[in-house]
N, C-alpha and C positions, 0 to 999 in steps of 0.2 A: 882224600887224595889232593895233592897239590895241582894247581892249574898248570896246563901246558903253555908253552911259549906262544902257540898259535892262538890258544884261547884268550890269553891275556892281550895279544896283538888285536885280536877281533874286538875285544871289549873296548880297548883304547880307541879303535877306529870308529866303532858305533858312537862313543861319546864325542869324538871330534866331529863326526857328521851331524850329530844333534846340535852341537854348538854352532856349526856353520849355518844350519837351518834357522837357529834362533837369531843369528846376526843378519841373515837375509831378511827375516821377518821384521826385524827392527829397522833395517835400512828402508824397506818398503813403507813401514809406517812413517818414518821421517819424510820420505818422498811425498806421501799423501799429505802430510802436514803442510810442507813447503808449497805444494801445488794449490791447496785450499787457501792459504794465505794470499798467494799471488792473485788468485781469482777474486778473493774478498777485496783486495786493494783495487783491482780493475772495476769491480761493481761500484765502490765508493767514489771513484773518479768519473764514472759515466752517467750515473743516474741522477736526474735533477732534484728529485724529491724522495721523501721516505716512503710514499705510497707505491713507488715502483721499486725502491731499493729492498724493502723487506721481502717481497715475492722472489726477487733474485737471489737473496740469501737462502731462502727456503730451497729453491731450485738447486743452488750450490750444495747444500747439505744433502739433498736427496741423492746425489751420486755416491755418498759414503754412509749416510745414516738414515734410518726410516724416519721420514719428516713429513708425512702426510698431515699430521695433526701437530701444529707448531704455533707458538706464540711468544711474544716478547712483552714483558712488563717492566716499566721504568718508574723511577721515584720522581714525584712532582717536587721540584726544588723549592716551591713556595709552601705547599700544604704539607709536604713530607709523606703523602700517601702513595702507594703503588698504583699506577694506572696502566690500563691496557694500551699498548702502543701498536701491536699488530696481532691478528688472531685469525687462524684458519683451522677448521676442525671438521671431521666427517660426521659427528653426531651433535655437537653443540654449535651455537653461533654466538657472535659477540653480543647479541641482544638478549642472551640468557638472563634471567632476573638476578641470579647471584653474581654473574659477571658485570651486569650493568650497574649494580650497587657498589662496585669496586671494594669487595670484601677480601682482597688479596693478602691483607695483613694477617688474617687468621688462617689462610689456607696454607697448603704445602709449599706454594710459591713463596709466601711470606716467611715460612720456616727456612727456606734456603737463603732468603735475603738476610734474615737475622743471624743465621749460623755462619754465613760467608763461605760455605763449602758446598762442593758438588753432592747432590743426593740423587740416588737411583733406587726406585721402589718397584717392586711388582705388586700385583693385587693383594697378596697376603701381607707383605711388609707394610703396604700403605694402610691397610685396615688395622694392623697392629699399631702403627704410629698415631692413627686417629683415636684409637681405644685408649692410649696412654695420654692423650690430651696435648700432644705435640702440635697438632693442627686440625683444621676442620676440612672435610671433604666437599668439594664444590663440583657441580656439573656431573656428566656421566662418568662412572668409574672406568679407569683404564686398566689394561692388563700389565703395561709397562710404562713407567713415568721417569723421565730424566730431566733434572733441572740443574743449571750451571749459573753461578753468579757473574754479573757483568761488572768488571772493575774499571774504574777511571782513577789512574794513579793508585793510591792505596785505599780508596773508598769504593764500596759497593753501590752502584747507581741503579741496578735492576737485575732481572733474571731472564735467561733464555731457556725455554722448555720445548721438549719434544715428547710425545706420548703415542702409545700404540694400543689399539683395541684388539690386536691379534695375539693369542697367548704364545704362539711359536715365533713371533717377531719381536725379540728383545734387543738388547744393545750390549755389545761386546766391549771389553776393556779398551780396545784400540778405538772404537767408535766414541766412547765416553771421552778418551783423551782428546780426539779430534774436535769434539763438541766443545771441550774446555778451551782448546787453543783458539778456536773461532770466536768464543765469548770473550777471551782475553783481549782480542783486537777489535771487537765489535764496537766498543764505546767510542774508539778513535774514528772509525769509519762512519758511525752515526753522526758524530760531530762534524765531519767534513761535509756529509750530505745536508745537514741542517744549515751549516754556513753558506753552501752554494744555494740552497732553497731560499734562505733569508735575503741573500744578495740579489738574486733575480727578482724577488718580490719588491725589495726596495727600489731597484731600477724601474720597475714597472710603475710603481706609485709615484716615483719622482717625475717620470716622464709625463704621466697623466697630469700631475699637479702643475707642471711648467706650461703644459698646453692650455690649461683652463685659465692660468693666471695672466697669460699674455694679453688677453682681451681687455682687462681692466687695469693694466699695469701703470698707466700714467696717472689715472685717478687715485690709485693706492698710493703711489709715490707722493703725490701732493698731500693726501690726508696723513700719511705716515710722517711726512716732514713736519707737518703742523703739530701732530701728536708728540713727536719727538722733542720739538721745542718746549711744549708745555711739560713733558715729562722731565726734560733737563732742568726746567725751572723748579719743578717739585723736588728733584733730587738735590738741587742746591739748597733749598730751604730745609729738606730733611736732614742734610749734613749738619746744619746749625745746631740741630737738637743733640747730636753726639759729640760736638766739639766742646772742649773744656775752655770756654772763653767767658768773659764777664758779660753782663746784660747790655752794656753800652755798645760793645763790639757786635752784638747780635742786632741791635737797632741799625747800626751802620751797614751791616751785610744785607739786611732786608731792603734798605734803601737801594743799594747797588743793584739787587736782583730786580727791583721794581723798575729801575731805569732800563734794564734789558728788555722789558716787555712792553712798556708804554712810556708816555711822557711823565717824568717824576723829578723834574728839577726842583719843584717845591713840594715837600712831603712832610707830614707830621704823623706821629702815633699818639693816640690819647688812650689812657686807662680809666676805667669806670669803677669807683668804689661804691658798690650798691648799698653797702650798710650805711656809709655816711652821705650817700648821694652826692659824690664829689668827683670831679674831672681833674686828671693830672696829665701833663704832656711831657713824658720822659725823653722824646726825641722829636726834633723839628729842624727843618732846613727851609728857609723862606727868604726869597730876594727882597721882600719888603720889610723883613725884620718884625713880623707881627708879635703881638703879646701872647705868649704861651705859658703864662704862669698858672698855677693851680687856681680853680674857680668852682663855685657850687653849680649844680646842675640848673641850666637856664633853658632858653628857647633859640638856640643856634642850629646851624646846619649839622653839627657834630650830634646834638641832642636828638635831632630829628632821625638820624640814622640809628641811634641807639634805641629810640622808641619804636620805630618800625621794624627793626632787625633785619633790614634789607639794604642792598646796595642802592645808592642815590646818585643820579647824574643831574646836576643843577647848573643851568646857564643863567644869564641875567634875567631872561623872561620868566624861567621857572622860579627864580628867586623872588621876583616881584609877586608872582601868584601866591607863593607860600606866605609872604608878608601880608598880602591883602587878606588871606584866609586866617590870619592870626596864629598860624602854625609856627612861624619863625618871626623874631623881633630883630629889627635893625639896631645895630650899635652906632650911635651917632658920632663917636669919637674917631672914626676910621676915615682917612682921606679916600676920596672917590678913586684916585689913581692907584690905590692899593686894594681896591675891591677886585676880587677875582672874576675873570670873564668865563671861566669854565671850572667847575668843581666836581670832583668824584670821590665818594666815600664808600667804604665797605665795613660792615661789622665784624669784629673778631670773635667767632663763636667757638665755644669749647663744650665738652660734655657737662661743665659746671654752669654754662649759660654764657651770655655776651660779656666779655671782660674789657672791651674797648672798641676802637675803630682805627683804621688806617686811611689816610686822606691824601690825594694828589690834587693840586690846583694849578691853574695857569693865569697869568696876568697879561693885560693888553692884547688879548686875542692872538697870543703866540701859539696856542694849541686848542683845538676844539675836541673834547672828549666824545667818543661815539659809543654805540651799542657794543661793539667788539671789545672796547676797553672795559666796559662794565662786565662782560663775560669773563674776561682775563682776571680782573681784580677779585671778582667773586670766586673764580676757580682756585686762586692761590690764598685767599684770605683765611680760609679755615686752617690750611696747613700752617700759615704764619701764626695764627692764634695758638695752635698746639705747641709750636716751637716756643713762643713767648711764655705760655703757661708753664711749660716744663722748666724753662730757665728761671722764671719767677719763683716757682715752687722749690727749685734747687737752692736758690738764693736764700729763701726763708729757712729751708731745712738746714742749710750750711750754718746758719747762725744759731739754730736750735741745737745742732749737733755739737757745735763748739762747747756749748754749756753742758750738754749731756756727757761729752767725753771727759770733761774735767770731773764730774761726779762719778763716772764709771771708773776712771783711773784710780781715784781715791778708794772706791769700794773694792776694786780688784786687788789693790795692795793689801787691804785687810783680809780678803778671802785667800790670797796666796799664802799669807802667813798662817791662817788657820788650816788650810789644806795641807801644808807642809807638816805641821804638827800631827794632823789626823793621819797622813800617809805613813809617817814614822810609826805610829801605833798600829796601823793595819799590817805593815810589813813585819813588825815584831810578833804580832799575833799569828800571821801566816806561817812564819818560821816555826813557831812554837807548835802549831797544828800539824805541820809537815813532820816535825820531828817526833810528835806523839804517834802519828799514823805509822811512821817508819818504825819506831820502837815496838809498836803493837804487832807488826806484821813481819818483823825481820829478827834473825837470830842475833843476839847481842855479840857473840863471840866472832862468828865468820862474817857477819853482814849479809848472809843469804836469806831469802824468804823463809818464814817458818811454816809450821803445819797449817796455821789458820789461812795464810795467804795462798798456800798450795792447794788446799781443799777448795777455797773459793774459785781459783783458776781452773781446777779440775772440773767443778760443777759446770762452769760456762763452757768448757770444752766439750763435755758430754752432752749438754744441751744443743751446741752447734752441730755435734755429730748426728743427733737425732734428726735434724733438719737436712744436713747434708752428709749422707752416709758414705759418699765416695771420698771424703776427707777424713782419713783415719788418724788415730792418735796411739801413743803407747806410753806406758809408765815403767820406769826403771827404778827398782828398789835396790840400793847399794849399801852393803855392809862391808866395813873395813876389816881386813884380816889382821889378827894379832894386836888390835887396839888395846885390849885389857892388859896384855903383857907390857905394852909400851908405858901405859899409866902406872902399873905396879912397879916396874923396874926403874923407869926414868922420871916419874913424878907427873903430877897433873899439869904443871906449868909446860913441861916439854909436850905433853899430850895436847895441850891447848894450841901451841905453836904448830904442831903437826896437823891439827884439824884445819887451822887458818890456811896453811899451805895446800892442804887437800882441796879445800873450797876454791882456791885460786886456780888449781890445775883442772878441777872438773868444769869450771866455767869456760875453759879453753876448748873443751871437747864438744860443746853444744853450739847450735845456731843462735842467732840474735833473738828470734822470737820464741825460742824454747825457754823452759823454766826449770831451775834447779833450786831445791829447798833442803834444809836440814830439819829432820824430824826430831832429833835429839840424840845425845851420845855420839856414836859413830855411824848413825844411820842417815843416809841422804836419799832423796828421791829426785827423779828427772821426769818432766812432762814434755813429750815430743808431740807436736801438732803438725797438721797439714802434711801427713804421710801418704804415700801411695803404695808402699809394699813393706813387708817385715824386714827386708834387707837393710833398709835405712836405720831402723832401730838397732839391728845387729851391728852396723857400722859404728854407731855411737858407743855401744857397749864395748866393742873391741878397742876403740880409742881410749876409753876410760881404763880398761884392764892394762893396756900398754903404758899409759902414763903413771898408773899406780905401781907398776913394776920398777919404776925408777927409785933410787935411794933417796931418803930424806936426811939432810944433814942440818944440825943446829948446835952452835957452840962446840964445834969440834966432835960431836957424836952423830953417827950416821946409822940409820935403821932401814930395814927392808920390810915393806908391808905388801899390800895387795888389796884386791876388792873382789867380792862375790856379788854377782848382779842377777836379780830376778826380773824377767820382762813379761808384761801382760799386754796383749794387743787388743785394740778396740773391736767390740762386736755388739750386736743388738740386745744380747742378754744382760748387759750392765745397766742397772737402774739407780745405783747409789755409788757414791765415791768409796765407801767402805769395802764394797765388793771388789772394785779395782785394786785398792791397796792391799787387800787380803790376799788376792791372787798373785800379785807381784811379790809379796812377802813369802808366800808359799814357794814360788819359783826360786827366789833368792836362798831360802833354807835348803832346798834340794841341791842348788849349785854349791853351797857351802859344805854340805854333807858328802858330796861326790868329788872333793878334791880342792875346793877354794880356788881363788884366782881364775874364775871362769864365769860364764853367764849361761843362763837356762831360760828358755820360754816357758810360760805357764801352760800346763795341760791338765785337763780335768782329773787325770789319774793322780796328780800330785795331792789332790784333796783327800785321797784315800790313805796315802802315806806308807812308808816302810817296805819291808821285805814282803808283806802280804800282797802289795800291789804287783810286784814282780811275779809271785806265785799265781796271782789271778790271771795275768796275761798268759802264763804258760798253760794254765788250766783251760782257758777259752781259745787258745791259738788255733787248734785244729777244728774247733767249731765255728771259726770266722765264716760269715756269709760274704762271699767275694763276688765281685763283678768287674768287668773290664771297660775302660773308657778309651775311646779312639780320638785321635786328633789328626786330621788330614794335613799334610804338608804340601803347600802349594807354591807354585812359581808365580811371580808377579805378572799377571796377565793370561796365565793358562795353568790348569791343574796338572800335578805330577803324580805318578803312580807310586806314592809313598804314604805311609800312615805310621803313627806313633801310638802304641798300646801301653796303658798303665793299669795296674791292678790295684783295687781299693777293697777294704774289708769292713764289715759292720761289726764292731766289738761291743759287747754288752756294757762295758764300763767307759771305753774311750769314744763310743759312737763311730762315725764314719772317719776312717783314718787310713793312711798309706802304710805300707810295710816298712818304709824307711823310719817312720816315727816309732815303730815298735822296738827298733834297735836301741833307742835311747834308754829303755827301761829293762829290757831283757838281758840276762847274763848268759844265757845258753845260745851262743851263735850257731852251734851245730843244728839246733832245731829250726832256727830261722832260716839257715841255708836250705834245709830240707824242704821247708815250705816254698821258698823262693824257686828252687828248682822245679818243684811241682807246678807251680804257677807258670813258670816259663814254658814247660812243655805243653800244658793245657792251653795257654793263651795262643800259642803258635798253631797247635794242631786244630783248634776250634775256629779260629779266625783268620788264618792265612788264605789268601786267594792269589790272583794274579798280581795284586799290589804287594810291593816290597814292605814288610812290617818291621818296625823298629821296636825292640823290646829292651827295657832297662834290665840290667844285670849287675849283681853285686859282686865285688872282688872276693867275697867269701867263697864263691864257687870256683875260684882259681886255686883254693888251698888243696893240699894233697888228698884230704879225706873226701872231697867233693868233686874234684876235677875229673877223675876217671869216669864217673857216671855222666858228667856233662860232656866229655869228650866222646863217650860211646854213643850218646844220644845224637850228637852232631854228625858223627860218622854215618849214622843210619838214615839221615835225612836224604830224601831224594830231590827235594826242592829247596836246598839250602841257599840258592841264590836269591830266594824270596825272604830271607832272614838277616837281620843286622842287629848284633848285640851291642847295647850302649852301656858304656862304663863311665861313671862320674870321674871327671878329670882330677878332682881333689883326692879321690880314693886311689887312683893309679899312681899318684905322686908318691904314696907311702907303701907301695907294693914291695914285697920281697923280690929277690932275683928269680926265685922259683916260680912265683906267680906271673912275672913278666914272660918267663919262658913258656909257661902254659898258654898265655895269651897269644904268643906267636904261634903256637901249635894250632890253636883254633883257626887263625888266619890261613895257615898252611893247609888245613882241611877244607878250605874253600868258603868259610863263613866271612860275611861282611862284619867289620868292627867299626864302632863309632864312638866318639867322645861326646859325653853329656855335661851340661852346665860348665862349659869352658869358660875360663876367665872370670869365674865368680868373685875370687878374692885377689888374683894376680894373673897376668897374662904371661905364660912361659911358652915361648915359641918353640923351645927345644922339645917340648912334649909332642908337637905335631909331627915331628920327624922320627919318632920311635917306630911307627908302623904306617903303611899306606892306607890310612883310614878312609872308609867309605863316606862318612859325613861327620861334621863337627856342629853340635848344637850350642850356640852362644847362650850364656845365662842372660836372663831378663835385665839383671843389673848392668851388665856390660853394654847390652844394646841400648839402654836408656842413656848411659853416660857418653856413648859415641856421639849422640845428638847434642850433649852439653858441654863437652870438653874437647878441644882440638887434639890433646895428647892422646885420648883414647881412639880418635880417628886414625892417628899414626899407627897405633898398635893394630887397629883393624886392617890397615893396609898391608902390614906385615903378615897377618894371618891369611889374607886373600892371596898374597903372593905365594906363600908356601903351599896352600891347598890347591891353587891353580895348577902348579907343577905336578901335583899328585892326583889331579882330576877328582879332588874331594869337594863334596857339597858343603857349603856353610849355610846353616839354618838358624834363623833369629827367633827367639822367643820374645813375647811382649804383647801389647794391646792389639786385638784383631780389628784395627781401624785404619781406614785408607790413608789418612794423613801420615800416621806413624810409619807405615810401610813405604810410603812415597818418599819420605825423608831418608829412611834407610837405604832405599834403592839408589839414592843419589850418592851414597857412600860406597856402592858396589855389591850390596846384599840383595839377592833375588829370591831366596827361599824363606818361607815363614810358616810357623805353626798355625794351622787353621783352627776352626771352632771345633769343640769337643761334643761327643755324644756317647751314651752308654750303649753297649753293644749286646748284652745279655742280661738275664735275670740272675739275681743272687742266689748263691748255693753254698753249702758248707764245704770247706777244704777236704774234710774227711770223706766226701762223697765224690770228689772229682775222679773220674775214670780216664786213665790215660791209655788204656789198651795195652 
């Protein structure tokens, strides 16, 4: 019976009330988020240090989330290790051995830090993760554990964790999202508290330092002034070492520096040649114009300094004593008026020994050198010695370098000529080797890789798949239709041009990292890697078939060809490349035998071959052992009373297979429809409850010979509001007028109707307006492309606009992971296919009792 107007109005009213409750819940959640962030900002502004900030954050969380057991782990910027920043727990303490050793890198906390994603575990999933080697368990096991990464810009700097030891005290989705929001702004708050804490510490330290330094400030100023003067002198001397000036300028600058620290109106520098025992005087300024020519080592004041290797202060009294002792001999040819009244000399010491001395002297009692002058000249003499040694060495090296550069330049010209000749030979050999390698691994006609290169790449891909089974691959075996006729009628030259053009077209149908090769004749193979679903291989096959349907023209002659494609998809059973190519070849042969210009996935039944395979399916069809698999349909944040039921059978030849796969091989649709109707009745009668069940239904049941039985069964149901029949959108697209009328009849009888695998190959919004569908299940391919291509998002918004007007649920297929669902939710999708489980034991179809 059709629904009455009041019943329809009541249904619409309930749906609208439900939507208003959802909006109210979402507004309440946003209000909690805003209030928590405001309180977080207030705590960051008021607390002076982290010791008081962390407890305040825990108290803030306690108003929304169970946080009696709470800790924060941050990464040490220097060591890179995860360190405990704050810890409070009912059963463990921060002094726990495992916590004290900082083993967080291997723990579940380190797992969250590495994965950069929120993780929620109960005791069972925590144990499973540890058993799988994802992490190690530390401390007392908890019943519920929630960890959220702490971000600073785009980098994860730590993890915030809350755990509960009570089985009934878990975390809801709203609490998890609030925890994530707090963690998102926690890094900024911690940085603010750290800066305030550091500033206060610096102010205290500075105040204490200023108080203590005031007592000895005057003394420190005097000492520092003296030290700065000496330091300035050393800087001036050190600068001479880095300046590119000649040695005479160095001597002059040394004299000017000595004038700034003591009396140095008369100064000379002497260098000692130890090997020849000779003194030279490269620089001298003397008011009496003394003799400063080179001379052998004798017994003068200069020799006395070189012998003792110490600074010497000599006045006239000290000079007389040295003469009397025989240490110094007086030179009689010097006028008494030009004998110095005070003489000060210091040895020039380097790591190689004493290289000379520097001397300041005064005449006529103009200045009397004192002990402080001795300390000063001794203080700077070593630095002067190093500067002089450096420039003298550079001068010697400069001379030797000039000679060496002449020899190197001549040798370089000879080597450059030889290298040029050798490089030409190497380049020529490399080109030959590259050409030989290319010729050995590529087809000479099309330039594509040949069988040898393809087999090598396939072996590497299979080895990679054994290590990373989540990265699938597929092989497409392509055979050109009508190629023999082309060669026989138009000649081999035309056929060769056709193959060259085909190779160019095929390369346009694959991705950059995929491989296409020519095995020989008109047979080509394609290796697709890094796949996530069979639909991707199917897309490539459809592109190849479409491009091969285009005519080929050469020298005024046009032909129409095509391609038959066999596809084999990766699985653990493959151990050798021959097995992969064999199965792809078998699938290609089946595609060619069933009409050409099409593709076919490999199935184990193809290995049996021919009409016998079809007969074997029919023979075993009623003996199939069937079971049902349930998938819960959940709303993001709360479960909905919806479930999807799928029937699977265990075939003695095919193994575990769906009844959709049987249609590929069976010729008798009547028998398949009978089996499907039997399964439909059995599935709903055995597994329905208060939850609304979604059951896949074939358009075969809308035919004239099967629809009366389906309609009669639907009319007899007393709980038809708990049933929704799902029809594939691609099948409805090719339904007859009578079938569509029968579909409307089911709706008029009060059955819920839904669309399955919507937008698998194209998004036809007109299909959504044919009936007021209860639900639309988006294909996994469309859901994935929405996140990759803005054009598909625009299509999705059109779907959502139409379904919203009809109060139709939009349900997404795809990975059951939080990030995937969160991203789709941002595009407006809130219903998802949940995890699957088997409901019943297997049993033969012939024994199903429907009462």
